[in-house]
TORKOL-4160 file (C-alpha; in steps of 0.2 Angstrom, whole numbers, padded with zeros to 4 digits, m for minus):
279
<pt num="1" X="0000" Y="0000" Z="0000"/>
<pt num="2" X="0007" Y="0017" Z="m0004"/>
<pt num="3" X="0007" Y="0030" Z="0010"/>
<pt num="4" X="m0001" Y="0047" Z="0007"/>
<pt num="5" X="0009" Y="0063" Z="0011"/>
<pt num="6" X="m0002" Y="0065" Z="0027"/>
<pt num="7" X="0001" Y="0047" Z="0032"/>
<pt num="8" X="0020" Y="0049" Z="0029"/>
<pt num="9" X="0020" Y="0065" Z="0039"/>
<pt num="10" X="0011" Y="0057" Z="0053"/>
<pt num="11" X="0022" Y="0042" Z="0054"/>
<pt num="12" X="0037" Y="0054" Z="0054"/>
<pt num="13" X="0030" Y="0064" Z="0069"/>
<pt num="14" X="0026" Y="0047" Z="0078"/>
<pt num="15" X="0044" Y="0041" Z="0075"/>
<pt num="16" X="0050" Y="0058" Z="0082"/>
<pt num="17" X="0040" Y="0057" Z="0097"/>
<pt num="18" X="0046" Y="0039" Z="0100"/>
<pt num="19" X="0064" Y="0045" Z="0097"/>
<pt num="20" X="0062" Y="0059" Z="0109"/>
<pt num="21" X="0054" Y="0048" Z="0122"/>
<pt num="22" X="0068" Y="0036" Z="0121"/>
<pt num="23" X="0080" Y="0050" Z="0122"/>
<pt num="24" X="0072" Y="0057" Z="0137"/>
<pt num="25" X="0072" Y="0040" Z="0146"/>
<pt num="26" X="0090" Y="0036" Z="0142"/>
<pt num="27" X="0095" Y="0054" Z="0148"/>
<pt num="28" X="0085" Y="0051" Z="0164"/>
<pt num="29" X="0094" Y="0034" Z="0167"/>
<pt num="30" X="0110" Y="0042" Z="0163"/>
<pt num="31" X="0107" Y="0057" Z="0174"/>
<pt num="32" X="0103" Y="0045" Z="0189"/>
<pt num="33" X="0119" Y="0034" Z="0186"/>
<pt num="34" X="0130" Y="0050" Z="0185"/>
<pt num="35" X="0123" Y="0058" Z="0200"/>
<pt num="36" X="0138" Y="0060" Z="0212"/>
<pt num="37" X="0137" Y="0072" Z="0227"/>
<pt num="38" X="0152" Y="0083" Z="0231"/>
<pt num="39" X="0159" Y="0087" Z="0248"/>
<pt num="40" X="0153" Y="0103" Z="0254"/>
<pt num="41" X="0138" Y="0104" Z="0244"/>
<pt num="42" X="0123" Y="0114" Z="0253"/>
<pt num="43" X="0109" Y="0104" Z="0261"/>
<pt num="44" X="0094" Y="0108" Z="0271"/>
<pt num="45" X="0103" Y="0111" Z="0288"/>
<pt num="46" X="0121" Y="0107" Z="0285"/>
<pt num="47" X="0133" Y="0105" Z="0270"/>
<pt num="48" X="0136" Y="0087" Z="0265"/>
<pt num="49" X="0153" Y="0080" Z="0272"/>
<pt num="50" X="0153" Y="0061" Z="0272"/>
<pt num="51" X="0160" Y="0052" Z="0288"/>
<pt num="52" X="0177" Y="0045" Z="0285"/>
<pt num="53" X="0176" Y="0025" Z="0284"/>
<pt num="54" X="0189" Y="0024" Z="0299"/>
<pt num="55" X="0178" Y="0036" Z="0309"/>
<pt num="56" X="0162" Y="0027" Z="0304"/>
<pt num="57" X="0169" Y="0010" Z="0309"/>
<pt num="58" X="0174" Y="0018" Z="0326"/>
<pt num="59" X="0157" Y="0024" Z="0329"/>
<pt num="60" X="0149" Y="0007" Z="0325"/>
<pt num="61" X="0162" Y="m0001" Z="0336"/>
<pt num="62" X="0159" Y="0011" Z="0350"/>
<pt num="63" X="0140" Y="0008" Z="0349"/>
<pt num="64" X="0143" Y="m0011" Z="0348"/>
<pt num="65" X="0132" Y="m0013" Z="0333"/>
<pt num="66" X="0127" Y="m0032" Z="0331"/>
<pt num="67" X="0114" Y="m0041" Z="0321"/>
<pt num="68" X="0102" Y="m0038" Z="0335"/>
<pt num="69" X="0101" Y="m0020" Z="0332"/>
<pt num="70" X="0090" Y="m0007" Z="0322"/>
<pt num="71" X="0101" Y="0007" Z="0317"/>
<pt num="72" X="0094" Y="0023" Z="0311"/>
<pt num="73" X="0106" Y="0036" Z="0303"/>
<pt num="74" X="0100" Y="0054" Z="0304"/>
<pt num="75" X="0106" Y="0063" Z="0288"/>
<pt num="76" X="0111" Y="0047" Z="0280"/>
<pt num="77" X="0119" Y="0056" Z="0264"/>
<pt num="78" X="0125" Y="0042" Z="0252"/>
<pt num="79" X="0121" Y="0029" Z="0264"/>
<pt num="80" X="0138" Y="0023" Z="0269"/>
<pt num="81" X="0134" Y="0022" Z="0287"/>
<pt num="82" X="0118" Y="0012" Z="0285"/>
<pt num="83" X="0127" Y="0001" Z="0273"/>
<pt num="84" X="0141" Y="m0002" Z="0285"/>
<pt num="85" X="0129" Y="m0006" Z="0299"/>
<pt num="86" X="0120" Y="m0018" Z="0288"/>
<pt num="87" X="0136" Y="m0027" Z="0284"/>
<pt num="88" X="0137" Y="m0031" Z="0303"/>
<pt num="89" X="0120" Y="m0039" Z="0302"/>
<pt num="90" X="0110" Y="m0025" Z="0308"/>
<pt num="91" X="0094" Y="m0019" Z="0301"/>
<pt num="92" X="0096" Y="0000" Z="0296"/>
<pt num="93" X="0087" Y="0014" Z="0290"/>
<pt num="94" X="0093" Y="0030" Z="0282"/>
<pt num="95" X="0083" Y="0047" Z="0284"/>
<pt num="96" X="0089" Y="0060" Z="0272"/>
<pt num="97" X="0081" Y="0076" Z="0265"/>
<pt num="98" X="0089" Y="0076" Z="0248"/>
<pt num="99" X="0080" Y="0064" Z="0236"/>
<pt num="100" X="0095" Y="0062" Z="0224"/>
<pt num="101" X="0105" Y="0055" Z="0239"/>
<pt num="102" X="0092" Y="0044" Z="0244"/>
<pt num="103" X="0091" Y="0036" Z="0227"/>
<pt num="104" X="0109" Y="0035" Z="0227"/>
<pt num="105" X="0110" Y="0026" Z="0243"/>
<pt num="106" X="0098" Y="0013" Z="0237"/>
<pt num="107" X="0109" Y="0009" Z="0222"/>
<pt num="108" X="0124" Y="0009" Z="0233"/>
<pt num="109" X="0116" Y="m0003" Z="0245"/>
<pt num="110" X="0111" Y="m0015" Z="0231"/>
<pt num="111" X="0129" Y="m0015" Z="0224"/>
<pt num="112" X="0135" Y="m0019" Z="0242"/>
<pt num="113" X="0122" Y="m0033" Z="0243"/>
<pt num="114" X="0113" Y="m0027" Z="0258"/>
<pt num="115" X="0097" Y="m0020" Z="0250"/>
<pt num="116" X="0087" Y="m0033" Z="0260"/>
<pt num="117" X="0093" Y="m0026" Z="0277"/>
<pt num="118" X="0092" Y="m0007" Z="0272"/>
<pt num="119" X="0079" Y="0006" Z="0269"/>
<pt num="120" X="0081" Y="0024" Z="0264"/>
<pt num="121" X="0068" Y="0037" Z="0265"/>
<pt num="122" X="0066" Y="0055" Z="0260"/>
<pt num="123" X="0062" Y="0065" Z="0275"/>
<pt num="124" X="0066" Y="0079" Z="0288"/>
<pt num="125" X="0074" Y="0072" Z="0303"/>
<pt num="126" X="0066" Y="0085" Z="0314"/>
<pt num="127" X="0049" Y="0078" Z="0308"/>
<pt num="128" X="0053" Y="0060" Z="0309"/>
<pt num="129" X="0050" Y="0046" Z="0321"/>
<pt num="130" X="0065" Y="0036" Z="0326"/>
<pt num="131" X="0058" Y="0028" Z="0342"/>
<pt num="132" X="0061" Y="0010" Z="0336"/>
<pt num="133" X="0080" Y="0012" Z="0335"/>
<pt num="134" X="0092" Y="0003" Z="0346"/>
<pt num="135" X="0106" Y="0014" Z="0339"/>
<pt num="136" X="0106" Y="0032" Z="0332"/>
<pt num="137" X="0120" Y="0038" Z="0321"/>
<pt num="138" X="0123" Y="0056" Z="0316"/>
<pt num="139" X="0136" Y="0069" Z="0310"/>
<pt num="140" X="0127" Y="0086" Z="0313"/>
<pt num="141" X="0132" Y="0102" Z="0320"/>
<pt num="142" X="0131" Y="0105" Z="0339"/>
<pt num="143" X="0116" Y="0116" Z="0337"/>
<pt num="144" X="0106" Y="0103" Z="0328"/>
<pt num="145" X="0111" Y="0090" Z="0341"/>
<pt num="146" X="0104" Y="0101" Z="0354"/>
<pt num="147" X="0088" Y="0103" Z="0344"/>
<pt num="148" X="0087" Y="0084" Z="0343"/>
<pt num="149" X="0092" Y="0081" Z="0361"/>
<pt num="150" X="0075" Y="0081" Z="0369"/>
<pt num="151" X="0069" Y="0069" Z="0357"/>
<pt num="152" X="0084" Y="0058" Z="0359"/>
<pt num="153" X="0082" Y="0058" Z="0378"/>
<pt num="154" X="0065" Y="0052" Z="0376"/>
<pt num="155" X="0070" Y="0036" Z="0367"/>
<pt num="156" X="0070" Y="0020" Z="0376"/>
<pt num="157" X="0082" Y="0018" Z="0390"/>
<pt num="158" X="0098" Y="0010" Z="0383"/>
<pt num="159" X="0097" Y="0017" Z="0366"/>
<pt num="160" X="0114" Y="0021" Z="0360"/>
<pt num="161" X="0118" Y="0037" Z="0351"/>
<pt num="162" X="0134" Y="0039" Z="0342"/>
<pt num="163" X="0140" Y="0056" Z="0335"/>
<pt num="164" X="0155" Y="0060" Z="0323"/>
<pt num="165" X="0164" Y="0073" Z="0333"/>
<pt num="166" X="0150" Y="0085" Z="0338"/>
<pt num="167" X="0144" Y="0085" Z="0356"/>
<pt num="168" X="0127" Y="0087" Z="0365"/>
<pt num="169" X="0129" Y="0102" Z="0375"/>
<pt num="170" X="0130" Y="0098" Z="0394"/>
<pt num="171" X="0125" Y="0080" Z="0391"/>
<pt num="172" X="0142" Y="0073" Z="0393"/>
<pt num="173" X="0146" Y="0057" Z="0382"/>
<pt num="174" X="0148" Y="0040" Z="0391"/>
<pt num="175" X="0162" Y="0036" Z="0380"/>
<pt num="176" X="0173" Y="0044" Z="0367"/>
<pt num="177" X="0186" Y="0036" Z="0354"/>
<pt num="178" X="0198" Y="0045" Z="0343"/>
<pt num="179" X="0204" Y="0039" Z="0326"/>
<pt num="180" X="0222" Y="0040" Z="0324"/>
<pt num="181" X="0233" Y="0039" Z="0309"/>
<pt num="182" X="0228" Y="0047" Z="0293"/>
<pt num="183" X="0212" Y="0056" Z="0299"/>
<pt num="184" X="0215" Y="0074" Z="0301"/>
<pt num="185" X="0198" Y="0082" Z="0305"/>
<pt num="186" X="0182" Y="0075" Z="0312"/>
<pt num="187" X="0190" Y="0060" Z="0319"/>
<pt num="188" X="0181" Y="0058" Z="0336"/>
<pt num="189" X="0167" Y="0046" Z="0340"/>
<pt num="190" X="0156" Y="0050" Z="0354"/>
<pt num="191" X="0143" Y="0039" Z="0363"/>
<pt num="192" X="0128" Y="0042" Z="0374"/>
<pt num="193" X="0117" Y="0029" Z="0381"/>
<pt num="194" X="0099" Y="0035" Z="0385"/>
<pt num="195" X="0097" Y="0035" Z="0404"/>
<pt num="196" X="0082" Y="0028" Z="0413"/>
<pt num="197" X="0072" Y="0042" Z="0423"/>
<pt num="198" X="0075" Y="0040" Z="0442"/>
<pt num="199" X="0073" Y="0058" Z="0449"/>
<pt num="200" X="0062" Y="0058" Z="0464"/>
<pt num="201" X="0059" Y="0051" Z="0481"/>
<pt num="202" X="0059" Y="0032" Z="0482"/>
<pt num="203" X="0054" Y="0020" Z="0496"/>
<pt num="204" X="0070" Y="0010" Z="0498"/>
<pt num="205" X="0071" Y="m0007" Z="0507"/>
<pt num="206" X="0083" Y="0001" Z="0519"/>
<pt num="207" X="0074" Y="0018" Z="0521"/>
<pt num="208" X="0070" Y="0033" Z="0510"/>
<pt num="209" X="0080" Y="0037" Z="0494"/>
<pt num="210" X="0079" Y="0054" Z="0487"/>
<pt num="211" X="0087" Y="0056" Z="0470"/>
<pt num="212" X="0092" Y="0070" Z="0459"/>
<pt num="213" X="0096" Y="0067" Z="0440"/>
<pt num="214" X="0107" Y="0076" Z="0428"/>
<pt num="215" X="0107" Y="0065" Z="0412"/>
<pt num="216" X="0116" Y="0049" Z="0417"/>
<pt num="217" X="0123" Y="0056" Z="0433"/>
<pt num="218" X="0113" Y="0054" Z="0450"/>
<pt num="219" X="0115" Y="0062" Z="0467"/>
<pt num="220" X="0105" Y="0062" Z="0483"/>
<pt num="221" X="0104" Y="0054" Z="0500"/>
<pt num="222" X="0098" Y="0038" Z="0508"/>
<pt num="223" X="0089" Y="0041" Z="0524"/>
<pt num="224" X="0088" Y="0026" Z="0536"/>
<pt num="225" X="0084" Y="0026" Z="0555"/>
<pt num="226" X="0083" Y="0045" Z="0555"/>
<pt num="227" X="0100" Y="0047" Z="0547"/>
<pt num="228" X="0103" Y="0054" Z="0530"/>
<pt num="229" X="0119" Y="0049" Z="0521"/>
<pt num="230" X="0123" Y="0056" Z="0504"/>
<pt num="231" X="0126" Y="0044" Z="0489"/>
<pt num="232" X="0142" Y="0045" Z="0479"/>
<pt num="233" X="0147" Y="0039" Z="0462"/>
<pt num="234" X="0129" Y="0038" Z="0456"/>
<pt num="235" X="0127" Y="0034" Z="0438"/>
<pt num="236" X="0115" Y="0027" Z="0425"/>
<pt num="237" X="0119" Y="0017" Z="0410"/>
<pt num="238" X="0102" Y="0014" Z="0402"/>
<pt num="239" X="0093" Y="0005" Z="0415"/>
<pt num="240" X="0108" Y="0000" Z="0425"/>
<pt num="241" X="0111" Y="0010" Z="0441"/>
<pt num="242" X="0125" Y="0010" Z="0453"/>
<pt num="243" X="0129" Y="0021" Z="0468"/>
<pt num="244" X="0138" Y="0021" Z="0484"/>
<pt num="245" X="0131" Y="0025" Z="0502"/>
<pt num="246" X="0146" Y="0026" Z="0515"/>
<pt num="247" X="0155" Y="0009" Z="0512"/>
<pt num="248" X="0141" Y="0001" Z="0504"/>
<pt num="249" X="0140" Y="m0002" Z="0484"/>
<pt num="250" X="0124" Y="m0003" Z="0476"/>
<pt num="251" X="0120" Y="m0010" Z="0458"/>
<pt num="252" X="0104" Y="m0014" Z="0451"/>
<pt num="253" X="0091" Y="m0011" Z="0437"/>
<pt num="254" X="0077" Y="0001" Z="0434"/>
<pt num="255" X="0061" Y="m0008" Z="0429"/>
<pt num="256" X="0043" Y="m0004" Z="0426"/>
<pt num="257" X="0039" Y="m0007" Z="0444"/>
<pt num="258" X="0055" Y="0002" Z="0452"/>
<pt num="259" X="0073" Y="m0003" Z="0455"/>
<pt num="260" X="0081" Y="m0019" Z="0462"/>
<pt num="261" X="0098" Y="m0026" Z="0464"/>
<pt num="262" X="0112" Y="m0031" Z="0475"/>
<pt num="263" X="0123" Y="m0022" Z="0487"/>
<pt num="264" X="0140" Y="m0026" Z="0495"/>
<pt num="265" X="0146" Y="m0018" Z="0512"/>
<pt num="266" X="0162" Y="m0024" Z="0517"/>
<pt num="267" X="0161" Y="m0043" Z="0518"/>
<pt num="268" X="0142" Y="m0042" Z="0519"/>
<pt num="269" X="0131" Y="m0044" Z="0503"/>
<pt num="270" X="0112" Y="m0043" Z="0501"/>
<pt num="271" X="0098" Y="m0037" Z="0490"/>
<pt num="272" X="0089" Y="m0021" Z="0489"/>
<pt num="273" X="0074" Y="m0013" Z="0480"/>
<pt num="274" X="0065" Y="0003" Z="0479"/>
<pt num="275" X="0049" Y="0010" Z="0472"/>
<pt num="276" X="0043" Y="0028" Z="0469"/>
<pt num="277" X="0033" Y="0036" Z="0482"/>
<pt num="278" X="0014" Y="0035" Z="0477"/>
<pt num="279" X="0017" Y="0019" Z="0466"/>
């Protein structure tokens, strides 16, 4: 059949459309593959600077990440920390504001063979829920850490929070570790363990225990038979509590119903318990 000029022009137009569509699709694929973030590029709250691999490993070591953990990286960038956690067997989530970095992270996770253990979402960390995490990782400026601090302190006691270099204001870290060698800047890992809340007056098995809490540090007095003795070396590590009263050393755990544990005084040992007044 012979085509008319109109039919020829229509066929040519369709061919151009198909060619353009194919070109657009190929360009989109090429653009996606070629996207590469540059150190120092601007972001929503901070510029993008990736955590060095040696520092990242130190952070995960300090947090003692295992296959039992659910790690959430706040501001996950190209996904390297999430991927490293997944390689240790953990399930891991990256929260990142830049959608291009999110897509890059997904490709990187697939390349590294951990796509089944990782998830990346485009979101604002200040509007996100990370209450399911057992470990939080971050590399943010001090003022952003402070902004997040109330939410972090509200996480389940025992949750580990590990930061590259930057502190949490007057909330002192439970541990720090420096990376030596070739690392020149941003070379410190800082760990915090969310403490249980124990401030208040407790009915202690040996009297009345009045506690004041400053993050993981506790102070106060134990009053027994009308005599008040200040406690010393009071500390919380998640739900684990320890303090000294005179020559007696107390260790124990905070539970939903109170506190309980063991004490040692000289050669004598025993158990103790406490519950909040009114409970």
